C-alpha positions as YAML, in Angstrom:
chain: A
units: angstrom
residues:
- id: 1
  name: MET
  ca: [-40.29, 64.17, -55.36]
- id: 2
  name: ASN
  ca: [-40.64, 62.92, -51.71]
- id: 3
  name: TRP
  ca: [-38.17, 63.52, -50.03]
- id: 4
  name: ARG
  ca: [-39.26, 61.75, -46.51]
- id: 5
  name: ARG
  ca: [-39.44, 58.63, -48.96]
- id: 6
  name: VAL
  ca: [-35.71, 59.45, -49.65]
- id: 7
  name: LYS
  ca: [-34.86, 60.07, -46.59]
- id: 8
  name: ASN
  ca: [-35.94, 57.01, -45.33]
- id: 9
  name: TRP
  ca: [-34.28, 55.21, -48.06]
- id: 10
  name: LEU
  ca: [-31.02, 56.34, -47.39]
- id: 11
  name: GLY
  ca: [-31.15, 55.67, -43.76]
- id: 12
  name: ILE
  ca: [-31.90, 52.42, -44.77]
- id: 13
  name: GLY
  ca: [-29.19, 52.60, -46.69]
- id: 14
  name: VAL
  ca: [-27.01, 53.98, -44.23]
- id: 15
  name: ILE
  ca: [-28.57, 51.37, -41.36]
- id: 16
  name: VAL
  ca: [-27.50, 48.17, -44.28]
- id: 17
  name: THR
  ca: [-24.38, 49.48, -44.80]
- id: 18
  name: LEU
  ca: [-22.74, 49.81, -41.27]
- id: 19
  name: SER
  ca: [-24.51, 46.60, -40.95]
- id: 20
  name: LEU
  ca: [-22.22, 44.53, -43.33]
- id: 21
  name: PHE
  ca: [-19.59, 46.04, -42.31]
- id: 22
  name: ALA
  ca: [-19.42, 44.80, -38.73]
- id: 23
  name: VAL
  ca: [-20.91, 41.57, -40.89]
- id: 24
  name: ALA
  ca: [-17.25, 41.50, -42.15]
- id: 25
  name: PRO
  ca: [-14.50, 41.14, -40.70]
- id: 26
  name: VAL
  ca: [-16.34, 37.82, -38.62]
- id: 27
  name: LEU
  ca: [-16.86, 36.25, -41.87]
- id: 28
  name: SER
  ca: [-13.19, 37.41, -42.81]
- id: 29
  name: VAL
  ca: [-12.54, 35.29, -40.07]
- id: 30
  name: VAL
  ca: [-14.27, 32.04, -40.06]
- id: 31
  name: VAL
  ca: [-13.78, 32.41, -44.08]
- id: 32
  name: SER
  ca: [-10.14, 32.35, -43.70]
- id: 33
  name: ILE
  ca: [-10.37, 29.68, -40.73]
- id: 34
  name: TYR
  ca: [-12.51, 27.55, -42.32]
- id: 35
  name: ALA
  ca: [-9.97, 27.57, -45.73]
- id: 36
  name: ALA
  ca: [-6.58, 27.33, -43.56]
- id: 37
  name: GLY
  ca: [-8.23, 24.75, -41.65]
- id: 38
  name: ALA
  ca: [-9.68, 22.87, -44.53]
- id: 39
  name: ALA
  ca: [-5.54, 22.89, -45.87]
- id: 40
  name: ALA
  ca: [-4.44, 21.94, -42.88]
- id: 41
  name: ILE
  ca: [-6.15, 18.64, -42.45]
- id: 42
  name: ALA
  ca: [-6.50, 17.31, -45.14]
- id: 43
  name: SER
  ca: [-2.74, 18.29, -45.72]
- id: 44
  name: LEU
  ca: [-1.83, 16.22, -42.24]
- id: 45
  name: GLY
  ca: [-3.89, 12.77, -43.08]
- id: 46
  name: GLY
  ca: [-7.43, 13.68, -43.58]
- id: 47
  name: LEU
  ca: [-10.07, 14.61, -40.83]
- id: 48
  name: ALA
  ca: [-10.84, 11.20, -39.66]
- id: 49
  name: THR
  ca: [-6.46, 11.36, -38.91]
- id: 50
  name: PHE
  ca: [-7.27, 14.75, -37.76]
- id: 51
  name: LEU
  ca: [-9.60, 14.43, -35.36]
- id: 52
  name: THR
  ca: [-8.13, 11.37, -33.71]
- id: 53
  name: ALA
  ca: [-4.36, 11.73, -33.74]
- id: 54
  name: GLU
  ca: [-1.82, 13.27, -31.22]
- id: 55
  name: PRO
  ca: [-0.85, 16.49, -32.29]
- id: 56
  name: PRO
  ca: [1.99, 16.23, -34.49]
- id: 57
  name: ASP
  ca: [5.69, 16.53, -33.44]
- id: 58
  name: PRO
  ca: [8.19, 19.54, -34.72]
- id: 59
  name: PHE
  ca: [8.79, 17.22, -37.81]
- id: 60
  name: ALA
  ca: [6.46, 15.00, -38.44]
- id: 61
  name: THR
  ca: [3.54, 14.80, -40.87]
- id: 62
  name: SER
  ca: [0.85, 14.01, -39.71]
- id: 63
  name: GLY
  ca: [-1.29, 14.46, -36.80]
- id: 64
  name: GLY
  ca: [-4.52, 15.87, -35.08]
- id: 65
  name: VAL
  ca: [-6.16, 16.78, -31.97]
- id: 66
  name: GLY
  ca: [-7.84, 13.93, -30.72]
- id: 67
  name: PRO
  ca: [-7.06, 13.95, -27.09]
- id: 68
  name: LEU
  ca: [-7.11, 17.45, -27.08]
- id: 69
  name: LEU
  ca: [-10.33, 17.00, -28.84]
- id: 70
  name: ALA
  ca: [-11.30, 14.93, -25.67]
- id: 71
  name: GLY
  ca: [-10.84, 16.81, -23.43]
- id: 72
  name: THR
  ca: [-12.22, 19.43, -24.08]
- id: 73
  name: LEU
  ca: [-15.64, 17.37, -24.56]
- id: 74
  name: TYR
  ca: [-15.00, 15.97, -21.36]
- id: 75
  name: MET
  ca: [-14.70, 19.16, -19.36]
- id: 76
  name: THR
  ca: [-17.05, 21.27, -20.93]
- id: 77
  name: ALA
  ca: [-19.59, 18.32, -20.47]
- id: 78
  name: LEU
  ca: [-18.88, 18.71, -16.29]
- id: 79
  name: GLY
  ca: [-19.25, 22.29, -16.65]
- id: 80
  name: ALA
  ca: [-21.78, 22.68, -18.69]
- id: 81
  name: ALA
  ca: [-23.86, 20.24, -16.58]
- id: 82
  name: ALA
  ca: [-22.47, 21.71, -13.22]
- id: 83
  name: GLY
  ca: [-23.10, 25.60, -14.90]
- id: 84
  name: ILE
  ca: [-27.20, 24.93, -15.67]
- id: 85
  name: LEU
  ca: [-27.54, 22.42, -11.82]
- id: 86
  name: VAL
  ca: [-26.06, 25.60, -10.53]
- id: 87
  name: GLY
  ca: [-26.83, 28.88, -12.94]
- id: 88
  name: PHE
  ca: [-30.84, 27.26, -13.15]
- id: 89
  name: PRO
  ca: [-32.06, 27.79, -9.81]
- id: 90
  name: ILE
  ca: [-30.15, 31.16, -9.68]
- id: 91
  name: GLY
  ca: [-31.92, 31.87, -12.39]
- id: 92
  name: ILE
  ca: [-35.26, 31.42, -11.46]
- id: 93
  name: TYR
  ca: [-34.74, 33.34, -7.68]
- id: 94
  name: ILE
  ca: [-32.80, 36.26, -9.18]
- id: 95
  name: GLY
  ca: [-36.24, 36.63, -11.48]
- id: 96
  name: GLU
  ca: [-39.17, 35.60, -9.43]
- id: 97
  name: PHE
  ca: [-38.35, 37.15, -6.14]
- id: 98
  name: LYS
  ca: [-37.00, 40.02, -7.17]
- id: 99
  name: ARG
  ca: [-38.24, 41.39, -4.01]
- id: 100
  name: ASP
  ca: [-36.20, 39.50, -1.23]
- id: 101
  name: LYS
  ca: [-33.27, 41.49, -0.50]
- id: 102
  name: LEU
  ca: [-30.49, 39.15, -1.14]
- id: 103
  name: SER
  ca: [-31.90, 38.55, -5.09]
- id: 104
  name: HIS
  ca: [-30.24, 41.98, -5.23]
- id: 105
  name: VAL
  ca: [-26.87, 40.72, -3.86]
- id: 106
  name: ALA
  ca: [-27.49, 37.74, -5.80]
- id: 107
  name: ARG
  ca: [-28.26, 39.19, -8.97]
- id: 108
  name: GLY
  ca: [-25.12, 41.74, -8.31]
- id: 109
  name: ALA
  ca: [-22.59, 39.59, -7.88]
- id: 110
  name: VAL
  ca: [-24.26, 37.34, -10.99]
- id: 111
  name: ASN
  ca: [-23.90, 40.72, -13.40]
- id: 112
  name: MET
  ca: [-20.40, 41.02, -11.91]
- id: 113
  name: LEU
  ca: [-18.81, 37.81, -12.35]
- id: 114
  name: VAL
  ca: [-19.82, 37.88, -16.02]
- id: 115
  name: GLU
  ca: [-17.10, 40.73, -16.83]
- id: 116
  name: PHE
  ca: [-14.80, 39.06, -14.35]
- id: 117
  name: PRO
  ca: [-11.38, 37.99, -15.79]
- id: 118
  name: THR
  ca: [-11.23, 33.85, -16.25]
- id: 119
  name: ILE
  ca: [-8.20, 33.46, -15.94]
- id: 120
  name: ALA
  ca: [-8.97, 34.63, -12.15]
- id: 121
  name: MET
  ca: [-11.67, 32.33, -11.64]
- id: 122
  name: GLY
  ca: [-8.86, 29.47, -12.95]
- id: 123
  name: LEU
  ca: [-6.50, 30.98, -10.42]
- id: 124
  name: PHE
  ca: [-9.19, 30.77, -7.96]
- id: 125
  name: VAL
  ca: [-10.03, 27.46, -8.40]
- id: 126
  name: TYR
  ca: [-6.27, 25.75, -8.79]
- id: 127
  name: GLY
  ca: [-5.86, 27.76, -5.38]
- id: 128
  name: MET
  ca: [-9.57, 26.34, -3.80]
- id: 129
  name: PHE
  ca: [-8.35, 22.40, -5.02]
- id: 130
  name: SER
  ca: [-4.74, 22.61, -3.14]
- id: 131
  name: MET
  ca: [-6.05, 23.06, 0.16]
- id: 132
  name: VAL
  ca: [-8.43, 20.52, 0.16]
- id: 133
  name: ARG
  ca: [-6.29, 18.21, -2.07]
- id: 134
  name: GLY
  ca: [-5.17, 15.78, 0.05]
- id: 135
  name: ASP
  ca: [-8.71, 15.31, 1.68]
- id: 136
  name: VAL
  ca: [-10.38, 14.38, -1.60]
- id: 137
  name: ASN
  ca: [-7.43, 12.14, -2.65]
- id: 138
  name: SER
  ca: [-7.80, 10.47, 0.33]
- id: 139
  name: VAL
  ca: [-11.75, 9.63, -0.44]
- id: 140
  name: LEU
  ca: [-10.45, 9.29, -4.05]
- id: 141
  name: ALA
  ca: [-7.94, 6.67, -3.82]
- id: 142
  name: PRO
  ca: [-10.34, 3.88, -2.00]
- id: 143
  name: LEU
  ca: [-13.21, 4.71, -3.96]
- id: 144
  name: SER
  ca: [-11.18, 3.79, -7.51]
- id: 145
  name: ARG
  ca: [-8.81, 0.84, -6.05]
- id: 146
  name: ASP
  ca: [-13.10, -0.73, -4.89]
- id: 147
  name: LEU
  ca: [-14.17, 0.78, -8.29]
- id: 148
  name: SER
  ca: [-11.14, -1.15, -10.27]
- id: 149
  name: SER
  ca: [-11.60, -3.98, -8.87]
- id: 150
  name: VAL
  ca: [-15.46, -4.42, -9.85]
- id: 151
  name: LEU
  ca: [-15.06, -3.07, -13.40]
- id: 152
  name: GLY
  ca: [-11.94, -2.79, -14.68]
- id: 153
  name: GLY
  ca: [-8.55, -0.74, -15.07]
- id: 154
  name: TRP
  ca: [-10.22, 2.01, -17.07]
- id: 155
  name: VAL
  ca: [-12.12, 3.30, -14.58]
- id: 156
  name: THR
  ca: [-8.59, 4.96, -13.29]
- id: 157
  name: TRP
  ca: [-8.94, 6.81, -16.16]
- id: 158
  name: PHE
  ca: [-11.81, 8.74, -14.56]
- id: 159
  name: VAL
  ca: [-11.86, 7.68, -10.97]
- id: 160
  name: GLY
  ca: [-8.57, 8.37, -8.83]
- id: 161
  name: PRO
  ca: [-6.07, 10.73, -7.14]
- id: 162
  name: LEU
  ca: [-6.39, 14.02, -8.10]
- id: 163
  name: ASP
  ca: [-2.47, 15.90, -9.50]
- id: 164
  name: PHE
  ca: [-2.76, 19.70, -9.00]
- id: 165
  name: TYR
  ca: [-3.43, 19.82, -12.92]
- id: 166
  name: ASN
  ca: [-6.46, 17.80, -14.32]
- id: 167
  name: ALA
  ca: [-9.86, 17.91, -15.95]
- id: 168
  name: TYR
  ca: [-12.13, 17.78, -12.87]
- id: 169
  name: ILE
  ca: [-10.65, 21.30, -12.01]
- id: 170
  name: GLY
  ca: [-10.79, 22.87, -15.18]
- id: 171
  name: ALA
  ca: [-14.28, 22.10, -15.72]
- id: 172
  name: ALA
  ca: [-15.23, 23.10, -12.67]
- id: 173
  name: ALA
  ca: [-13.96, 26.83, -13.53]
- id: 174
  name: LEU
  ca: [-15.33, 26.76, -16.64]
- id: 175
  name: ALA
  ca: [-19.02, 25.83, -14.97]
- id: 176
  name: ILE
  ca: [-18.05, 29.10, -12.58]
- id: 177
  name: VAL
  ca: [-17.25, 31.37, -16.37]
- id: 178
  name: MET
  ca: [-21.13, 29.70, -17.63]
- id: 179
  name: ILE
  ca: [-23.03, 30.10, -14.29]
- id: 180
  name: PRO
  ca: [-23.93, 34.22, -14.51]
- id: 181
  name: TYR
  ca: [-25.01, 33.27, -18.31]
- id: 182
  name: VAL
  ca: [-27.75, 30.76, -16.98]
- id: 183
  name: ALA
  ca: [-28.70, 32.56, -14.72]
- id: 184
  name: LEU
  ca: [-29.16, 35.51, -16.45]
- id: 185
  name: PHE
  ca: [-30.77, 34.72, -19.19]
- id: 186
  name: THR
  ca: [-33.15, 32.59, -16.95]
- id: 187
  name: ALA
  ca: [-33.71, 35.49, -15.01]
- id: 188
  name: SER
  ca: [-34.63, 36.86, -17.63]
- id: 189
  name: ALA
  ca: [-36.91, 34.33, -19.08]
- id: 190
  name: TYR
  ca: [-38.83, 33.65, -16.07]
- id: 191
  name: ALA
  ca: [-39.51, 38.33, -15.39]
- id: 192
  name: SER
  ca: [-40.92, 38.23, -19.36]
- id: 193
  name: ILE
  ca: [-43.80, 35.90, -18.45]
- id: 194
  name: ASP
  ca: [-47.33, 37.18, -18.76]
- id: 195
  name: GLN
  ca: [-48.52, 38.09, -15.11]
- id: 196
  name: PRO
  ca: [-52.04, 36.76, -15.77]
- id: 197
  name: LEU
  ca: [-50.63, 33.57, -16.39]
- id: 198
  name: ARG
  ca: [-47.19, 33.58, -13.47]
- id: 199
  name: GLU
  ca: [-51.05, 34.12, -11.01]
- id: 200
  name: ALA
  ca: [-53.15, 32.03, -13.00]
- id: 201
  name: ALA
  ca: [-49.42, 29.18, -12.43]
- id: 202
  name: TYR
  ca: [-49.19, 29.71, -9.33]
- id: 203
  name: SER
  ca: [-53.04, 28.99, -8.63]
- id: 204
  name: LEU
  ca: [-53.74, 25.77, -9.71]
- id: 205
  name: SER
  ca: [-50.29, 24.18, -8.57]
- id: 206
  name: GLY
  ca: [-50.92, 24.91, -5.33]
- id: 207
  name: ARG
  ca: [-47.58, 25.19, -4.38]
- id: 208
  name: GLU
  ca: [-45.19, 27.61, -4.89]
- id: 209
  name: TYR
  ca: [-42.05, 25.73, -6.10]
- id: 210
  name: LYS
  ca: [-44.53, 23.37, -8.72]
- id: 211
  name: ALA
  ca: [-46.29, 26.71, -9.83]
- id: 212
  name: VAL
  ca: [-42.31, 27.81, -10.62]
- id: 213
  name: PHE
  ca: [-40.73, 24.57, -11.46]
- id: 214
  name: THR
  ca: [-43.39, 22.60, -12.67]
- id: 215
  name: VAL
  ca: [-45.51, 24.93, -14.50]
- id: 216
  name: LEU
  ca: [-43.87, 28.13, -15.45]
- id: 217
  name: ARG
  ca: [-40.78, 26.12, -16.40]
- id: 218
  name: LYS
  ca: [-42.41, 24.43, -18.86]
- id: 219
  name: VAL
  ca: [-43.09, 28.52, -20.81]
- id: 220
  name: VAL
  ca: [-39.52, 29.09, -20.66]
- id: 221
  name: TRP
  ca: [-37.65, 25.66, -21.24]
- id: 222
  name: ARG
  ca: [-36.95, 27.04, -25.15]
- id: 223
  name: ALA
  ca: [-35.19, 30.06, -24.21]
- id: 224
  name: VAL
  ca: [-33.96, 28.40, -21.17]
- id: 225
  name: LEU
  ca: [-32.42, 25.68, -22.85]
- id: 226
  name: ALA
  ca: [-31.16, 28.22, -25.18]
- id: 227
  name: SER
  ca: [-29.10, 29.96, -22.84]
- id: 228
  name: PHE
  ca: [-28.33, 26.55, -22.12]
- id: 229
  name: LEU
  ca: [-26.37, 25.64, -25.84]
- id: 230
  name: LEU
  ca: [-24.95, 29.41, -25.66]
- id: 231
  name: GLY
  ca: [-23.82, 28.95, -22.19]
- id: 232
  name: THR
  ca: [-22.04, 25.86, -23.23]
- id: 233
  name: ALA
  ca: [-20.24, 27.61, -26.49]
- id: 234
  name: LYS
  ca: [-18.82, 30.29, -24.72]
- id: 235
  name: ILE
  ca: [-17.01, 27.43, -22.18]
- id: 236
  name: ALA
  ca: [-16.25, 25.19, -24.68]
- id: 237
  name: GLY
  ca: [-13.51, 28.12, -26.76]
- id: 238
  name: GLU
  ca: [-12.27, 29.50, -23.13]
- id: 239
  name: THR
  ca: [-8.45, 29.06, -22.43]
- id: 240
  name: ALA
  ca: [-7.63, 31.87, -20.01]
- id: 241
  name: PRO
  ca: [-9.69, 29.29, -16.83]
- id: 242
  name: LEU
  ca: [-7.42, 26.00, -17.71]
- id: 243
  name: PHE
  ca: [-3.77, 27.06, -17.88]
- id: 244
  name: PHE
  ca: [-4.30, 27.16, -13.84]
- id: 245
  name: THR
  ca: [-6.82, 24.29, -14.21]
- id: 246
  name: ALA
  ca: [-6.01, 21.63, -16.95]
- id: 247
  name: LEU
  ca: [-2.56, 22.51, -17.96]
- id: 248
  name: GLY
  ca: [-3.01, 21.20, -21.35]
- id: 249
  name: ASN
  ca: [-2.10, 17.60, -22.09]
- id: 250
  name: HIS
  ca: [-0.54, 16.12, -26.35]
- id: 251
  name: TYR
  ca: [-2.08, 12.37, -25.39]
- id: 252
  name: TYR
  ca: [-4.22, 10.15, -24.60]
- id: 253
  name: ALA
  ca: [-4.27, 10.38, -20.32]
- id: 254
  name: PRO
  ca: [-6.20, 9.98, -17.24]
- id: 255
  name: PHE
  ca: [-8.80, 12.88, -16.98]
- id: 256
  name: THR
  ca: [-7.31, 12.33, -13.34]
- id: 257
  name: GLY
  ca: [-3.55, 14.60, -14.50]
- id: 258
  name: PRO
  ca: [-3.08, 16.94, -16.66]
- id: 259
  name: THR
  ca: [-5.97, 17.12, -19.26]
- id: 260
  name: GLY
  ca: [-5.38, 18.39, -23.05]
- id: 261
  name: ALA
  ca: [-7.82, 20.77, -24.71]
- id: 262
  name: VAL
  ca: [-8.55, 22.02, -27.78]
- id: 263
  name: THR
  ca: [-8.06, 26.24, -26.91]
- id: 264
  name: LEU
  ca: [-4.73, 25.31, -24.92]
- id: 265
  name: TRP
  ca: [-2.94, 23.40, -28.53]
- id: 266
  name: ILE
  ca: [-4.27, 26.12, -30.40]
- id: 267
  name: TYR
  ca: [-2.52, 28.47, -28.16]
- id: 268
  name: GLU
  ca: [0.73, 26.77, -27.65]
- id: 269
  name: ALA
  ca: [0.91, 25.85, -31.72]
- id: 270
  name: ALA
  ca: [0.08, 28.74, -32.63]
- id: 271
  name: GLN
  ca: [3.33, 30.17, -31.44]
- id: 272
  name: SER
  ca: [5.47, 26.96, -33.13]
- id: 273
  name: SER
  ca: [8.26, 28.47, -35.54]
- id: 274
  name: TYR
  ca: [7.24, 25.18, -37.87]
- id: 275
  name: LYS
  ca: [4.26, 24.98, -39.59]
- id: 276
  name: VAL
  ca: [3.47, 21.60, -39.23]
- id: 277
  name: GLN
  ca: [2.45, 23.06, -35.52]
- id: 278
  name: VAL
  ca: [0.91, 26.01, -37.24]
- id: 279
  name: ASP
  ca: [-0.91, 24.15, -39.65]
- id: 280
  name: SER
  ca: [-2.59, 21.96, -36.67]
- id: 281
  name: ALA
  ca: [-2.91, 24.71, -35.23]
- id: 282
  name: TYR
  ca: [-5.44, 26.16, -37.95]
- id: 283
  name: GLY
  ca: [-6.87, 22.53, -38.66]
- id: 284
  name: ALA
  ca: [-7.54, 22.58, -34.93]
- id: 285
  name: ALA
  ca: [-9.58, 26.44, -34.58]
- id: 286
  name: ALA
  ca: [-11.79, 25.16, -37.84]
- id: 287
  name: VAL
  ca: [-13.10, 22.13, -34.98]
- id: 288
  name: LEU
  ca: [-13.63, 23.59, -32.58]
- id: 289
  name: LEU
  ca: [-15.73, 26.94, -34.33]
- id: 290
  name: THR
  ca: [-17.65, 24.06, -36.45]
- id: 291
  name: VAL
  ca: [-19.04, 23.26, -32.18]
- id: 292
  name: VAL
  ca: [-19.53, 26.48, -31.14]
- id: 293
  name: LEU
  ca: [-21.12, 27.59, -34.53]
- id: 294
  name: ALA
  ca: [-23.34, 24.69, -34.10]
- id: 295
  name: LEU
  ca: [-24.17, 25.48, -30.88]
- id: 296
  name: PHE
  ca: [-24.77, 28.55, -31.52]
- id: 297
  name: ILE
  ca: [-27.57, 28.17, -34.39]
- id: 298
  name: LEU
  ca: [-29.44, 25.50, -32.79]
- id: 299
  name: ALA
  ca: [-29.59, 27.99, -29.61]
- id: 300
  name: LYS
  ca: [-30.68, 30.39, -31.75]
- id: 301
  name: LEU
  ca: [-33.36, 28.34, -33.59]
- id: 302
  name: LEU
  ca: [-34.63, 27.54, -30.29]
- id: 303
  name: GLY
  ca: [-35.04, 31.20, -29.12]
- id: 304
  name: ARG
  ca: [-37.26, 31.78, -31.96]
- id: 305
  name: GLY
  ca: [-39.61, 29.01, -31.34]
- id: 306
  name: ARG
  ca: [-40.20, 31.15, -28.19]
...
């Protein structure tokens, strides 16, 4: 008997078994959410109604997550755009200019932000906005009037004096959550470039800026895009930063005031003593899980194509 082969198969068997134990809880959560969520969506009026209707009150027979989904998508889109605009150059700096002392400081700050409580980020953004709200609104109020007179009243849904809670500071908090993930993925991608390729890029482009942002960017674009999608998936499921920024809203309303989010509704409805709202929470969780999984799978496919 070949004992070496037996030990090899035993080792593989142990690894596979432990992997199944690790994956089983995740699969159980996903399956249970989709099972309960599908049943809840069907009982609340179907998918079309669920994706557009307002959340159900305790005595309603139908409802959905329409305004909440709109708020989540809007804040996530703004937060992701700001996250990539800030995180990408920071990642290039800490990945390409390792010898600079400030680069080490930047890397340390980014690593700290990854572990920082996200609820504290929301509180920080709220506090900073409270100090400048008057100055910001002194600019936005006349701007909103001018744009409304030219484009129509719909502009006030997006541009206007901001309440203490609104979608924009919610998006700012989400952007702060996303920045370190994009920065670290970008830095890792740039650091993985082969030295001969890096030297060729610098010698051919002539300028350091062009070499880094044009030539080398084309080498790592898949990894950077994957990091962007993973960061977007991360902030799409955030709840804590929105408590102090977006606050929440159950109705379609301007983004300049309190704005609903799917995650906030799940947190609220799951604690309800009314079955219809608990069912709505399961349906909302299924919708949110679908969005996050789609972004995650797309990021993995892009990363595999490097």
